[in-house]
N, C-alpha and C positions, 0 to 999 in steps of 0.2 A: 375393669376386670376383663382379663382375655378370656374369650369363649372357650378356649380349650381347657381353661381350669376347671369348668364343670361340664360333666357329660350330660347334654340334655337328651330327653326321651327320645327326641327327634332322630338323634345319631346312633342310639343304640336299639331303638325299637321304633323305625319310622312308621308313618301313618299308614302305608300300604300294607304293612305287615301286621298291623293291628286290626285292619280291615278283615284280612285273611284270618286272623285269630278268632274274632268275633262272629264270622261264618262259621268257622269250624265248631264254636261252642253252640252254635245253633243246630247244626248238623248230631252233635254229640247229644245235645238235649232231647232231640225228636226220638233219638233212638232209645235214651234211657227213660222217656216217657212211655213209650210203647212197653218196653221192657219191665218198667216199674208198676204199670197196669196189670200186666198179666201177673206179676209176683202179688200183688195186691187181690188177685182174684177176678179181675175185670176184664172181659174181653175187648181191649181197646180197638182194634181193627173193626169189629162189629158195631162198637159204638160210635166210631168216625167214619163209619160207610165206606172205608177203604176199599172193601172188596168189589164194590160197584164202580170204584175209579180206576182198578188195576187192570187196565186193558192191554198193557204192554208185557206184563209179566204174569201170565196165568199162574194160579195157584194149582200145582199137581199133586202135592202129597197131602196136605190137609184138608180135611173135610169139614163142612159148615159146622158139626157138631164137636169138632176139636179146637176148642178155643186156645188151649196152649199152644199147640201145633201150628195154627193160623197166626197168631201173635208172633212166634218164632220166627215165621217165614217172611214177616215184615220188618223186624227190628234186626234180626242177624244180618241182612245184606247193608242195613244202614250203617252198622257197625264197621263191616269190612269198608265200605264206602269212606267212612270217617278215618280208618287207619291208613288207607291210601293218601287221603287228602292232607292229613296230619304229617305224614311221612314227607311227602313232597314239600310243604311249606316250611316244615322245621329244617329240612336239608338247605332249602334256599336262604332261609334266615342265618342259618349256622354259616354258610359260605359267606353271605355278606357280613357278618361279625368278624370272621376270620380276615377277610379282604380290607376291612376298613378300621377294625380295632377301636371302635368308636371315635375316630379321629375325624372331625368335622372337616376336616380338609379334604378326606377321602370319601365323605360320603356321598357327595353328588357324583364324584367320578365313577361309584360303582352302582349308581341307581338304578342301572340296566337289570340288574339282578331281581329286585323286587317287579320290575315291570315284566321281565319274562315270566316270572311266577304267576303273575296276575293274568297274563295274557294267556298262559298255559292251563290255567285253571278255566278261564272262559273257554277256550277251545275244546277243552275236554267235556264242558258242561253241554255243549250243543253239537258235539260230534255225533254224527248220524251212524257211526259203524259200533258194531256190537263188542264194545271193549269198555272196560272200567265200570261195570255195574250200569249197562245201558236201560234195564229195566228201571231203575230207580231214580237216574237221570230223566227219562222219558216221563215217569210219574210226577215227578217235580215240575218239569216243564209243561205237561198238561194242566195239572193243578193251578199253576201260575196263570196260565192263558185261559183257563175257565173263570176263574177270578177276576181278570182284567176285562176280557171280552164276553161277558156274560150278557145275554139278551134279557130284555124285559119279561118274557115267557120262560126262561130255563129255570129249572129247579137248584136252590141253593141248597148244597148239601151241607151236613153238619163239618166234613173236614174241610171245605173252602171257608167256612166261618173262621174255623180255628187257625187256619193258614193266614188267612188276610189279619187275623188279630195278631199273630206271631209277627208278621211283617211290620206291624205297626211299632212293635218293640225294636225293629231294626231301621226306623226311620233316619236316625243318626248317621247309622251306617251307611245308608245310601247317600246321604250328603257327604261323608267321609270318602265314598268312591269317588264322587266328582272331584272333590279336592286332590285326592291321590291322583286321577288322570292328569289333572292341571300341574301337579308335582313332577309327574314323569315326563311330561311332554318338553320338548325343547325350550330352553328359557326358563323352566321351573326349577325348584329346589326342594329337597326334603327337610331342609331345616327351617324352612318357615312357610306359614299358610300362604297361598297366593292371594293375589289382589284381586277382588272381585269389583270391576268397574262397570259401568253402563248395564246393558241388559244382564251380563253375567251375574250382578249382586241379587238377580231374582233366580237364577237357576238353582241354587243351594236351597232355598226356601220351598221351591216348586217340588225339588225332588223328596224333600222330607215331609211334606203334604201329601204325596201320591198313595202310599199306604193308606191312609185315613180316606182318601177319596175313594178308595177301591171298596172299604169296609161301608162307607157311607151309601156307595151306591148298592150294595148287597142289601143293605136295611131299607132302601127305598124300592128294590124289587120285591123283597118280602112283605112290605106294608102295602104296594099294589097289586099283590097276588090277589087273584078272585077268591081263594080259600083262605084268606087271611079275613079274620074279623077283630084283631085285636090291634091297639095303637102302640102297643111295646116296640114293634120295629120303628115307628116312627121316632119315639123317646131314644131309642139307641142311637139313631141317625144324628139326633140332636148332639148326643155326645162326642161324635166323631166331627161333627161340624164345628163343636166349641174349640178344637185342636187349632184350625185354621186362623184365628185371629192371634193365638199365641205365636205361632211360626211367623207370620207375616209382619205383626207388630213388633216382633224381635228384629227382623231385618230392616224394618223402617228406622228403627232407632240407630242401627249402625250408619246408615246413610246420614240421619241427621247429626250424629255426633262427629261423623268425619266433617260434615260442613261446617260446623262449629269448632273444629279444633283449631281452625285458623284465627278466629276471634278470641278463643279462650284458651290461651297459652299454658295457664296454670292448670296442672291435673286436678287440684282440689277443687277449683271452680266448675271444671267439667264434671267431677264426681256429684258436686251439689247440685248443678243443672240437672244431672241423670235423676235424680232422684225427685227433684220438684217438679219435672217437666210432666204436664198431663199426658204425653204418650207412655212414659214409664209408668204411671199410674195405673194406665188403661191397660197396659200390658199385664201389670202385676195383678190386676182384678180379673183378668181372663185366664190368667195362669192358675189363679186359685179357683176359680169355678170350674174350670177343665178338671184340677186335680181331684177337687171335692168330689163333682159330679161323677167321676171315672170311679173313685173307690166305692162310694155308694151304688152304683151299678156293679161292680165286681161282687160285693158281697151280696146284695139283693137279688140280682138277676141272673149273673153268670155263675155263682156259688150257691144262690137258693137259701143263703142264710137270713134270719129274724132279726139280727143284731140291730140294724137301722131302721126297721119296720116297725109299724104301729104295736102297741101291747097287746091289742087284741088278737095279732097274728098266732100268738102261741104263748103259753106259759111255762116256767121253770119248774123242773122236777125230774122225775124219771122218765127214760126214753118211752117212745111208743112203740107198738109193735111193728117189726121191721117188715118191710116189703120182699116178695120173693121174686128175683128176676134170673131164672136158669138160664134165659137164651143170652143174656148179655152177661154173664157170670162163667168163669172158666169153673172146669171140675176140682180144681183147687181150693179148698176154703181159704178164706182170709187169713193173713198172718197176723193181724193187728191183735187178734185175741180179746177184742172189744165187745161187749154186748150189743154195740150198736151195729155192727158188721153185718151185711147180709148173709143169708145162709142158701148155699145151693142145694137144689132139689135134685134127685134122681127122675122124679117125676116130671115129663116135659111139660105138663099143664100145671101152672101154679093154683093154688088154692086161694082165692082173692081175699084180701080182707074185708071187713064190713063197709057198708058204703058210706057209713058216717065217719070213717077211719081218715079219710081226706076232703079237705073242702076243694073249692073251685080253684084256689091258688096252688094247689098242690102241696101244702104244709099241713100238717096233722093236727088235729084239733086236742089230740092228747098231750100231755106235758113231755117236755124234753129239756136238755141242758140248755141253759140261757143263752140268748143269742144265736143259737144253730140251729137244727132241724130235726124232725124224728128218725131220718134214715141216715147215719153216718158210715160210711165204707172203711174209712181211716180211724188211725189210734186218736183219742179225743184230744191229746196234747198239739197235733197237727194244727187244728182249726185255730187256737190263738195265735199260735207262732205264724201261720200264714196271713192272718188278718193285719197283726204289728208290721211284718215285714211290707205287705200291700201297702199299707198306709203310708210307712215312710218313703218307700221307693216311689209311690206315686205322687208324692209332695215334691220330689226331687227331679221326677222326669220331665217336667216343663223346663228346667234348666237346661236338659240336653237339646230339647226342642228350640232353644234360643240362643241364636247364633251369636247375638252381641254379648252373651256374658262369657263366651270363651273363643274371642276373636285372635287372642294372643296365643303364641305357644307355650307359656308358662303355666297356664291352666290347663294343658292336654293331658297330663297324667291324671289329675282329678276327674277330667271329663271321660276319659278312658275307663276308669274304676266304676263310674257311674254306668256306664254303658254296659260292663260285665255286670253289675247289680241288677239291672234291668233284663237281661237275658236270664239270669236266675230267677228273678220276679215272674218272668212269664213261663219258665218251666215249671214253678210251682203252680201257678194259674192253670195250666193244662191239666194237672192233675184234678184239680177239683171242679174245673169247667167239665170235663169228661164225667166225673163222677156225679155231678147234679144232672147231667143229660140221661145218665143210666137210670137214676132214680125216678126223673120223669117219665122216661119211658115205661119203667116198671109200673108207676102210677095209673098211666093211661090203660095199660094192659090189664091191671088189677080192677080198674073201674069199668073196662069193657067186658071183662069175665063177670062181675057182679051184675050187670046190667044183663047179660046173657042169662045168668041164672034166673033172675027176676023174671026175664021175659018168657022163660021155659015154665 
């Protein structure tokens, strides 16, 4: 069959443009996260401690007591940045499409168009001049530097944790960036993935493991902090460390399969070897462990839900008394309409609940909807939907980390859709992660207020 009879994804939407598209989704997702938190009545910048990091673009208009104005000062520039970024990238892709008409014979001739687009994007990102939202660009670069070069005694801000977790969802995008660079260099082609021979075969898994290494180091810094008395950061570090076997065992399978391709000419025998070989079974075991452990951690520790905890952690029934979190809630009530949503107070000092309302784990001793927790800031149907989506996409995320499963161009469309789904999963994860952080801080303040009243 002639290659021109079918228009592959590489001709209509080549890998460099796919990388730029996913980056744009990340930018838009962050803006909508901050905006959505504000609409739900949560002061996202305060919860994420963004005020302490915004050293390049001071807030002049909003005050610390105006959560709505403060949040708007953060997400509106990101929206404008996304609009400019999307316009440039879409224009470049449109010019490429008009020039090539998806003709595979013309794709590589005009590959300089995505090359210029990617180079221009990188140049604008590091541009030292006060153009194109320099404050937002500097804040992004400053956060990235603080995550990568954090010292053992430096504080780990909550925004750094969220940033590094978001970066893990872009692990495959980092690998695709390297492949795009190889495609755009002389001798490369947009129509096929570049061959990875010699030491180059380890560049892709190393880049994909870099975000997990950053997050692993953050957990170890937290664990070794003098103020830490919990083993939770250590268990969290194990979760990120479990990603490395998935990534590198996948790369090892590609090497072994390439070596055996000469001795096993029949594709059926090669597939049979793949399934029966101990290396494949070890990779499958590591992928299952990583996916299931990450799913359990998301629900139990990142979202504070009781679905996968012991039955003694809570019981099914009506919701417990809500916490009062005025400093992390905006003056706008939650639009959920749920009886589980927190109510903002005009009094700056909250009335703490009874000391027995919360145990040492932060989960209420009173009854609440099965598998959830006493304090819910979002509408009730959000939680089962988020749990289901998180489970399904956690199970497929290991596929995207496994380069041996999509080494051929015919699987690129499926992998691309899985990457989009992972960005959406992380977008949902941020809402629930910030919500649980707000609830935990309100619990600590309520507990401190109760102890102060008892001491008085």
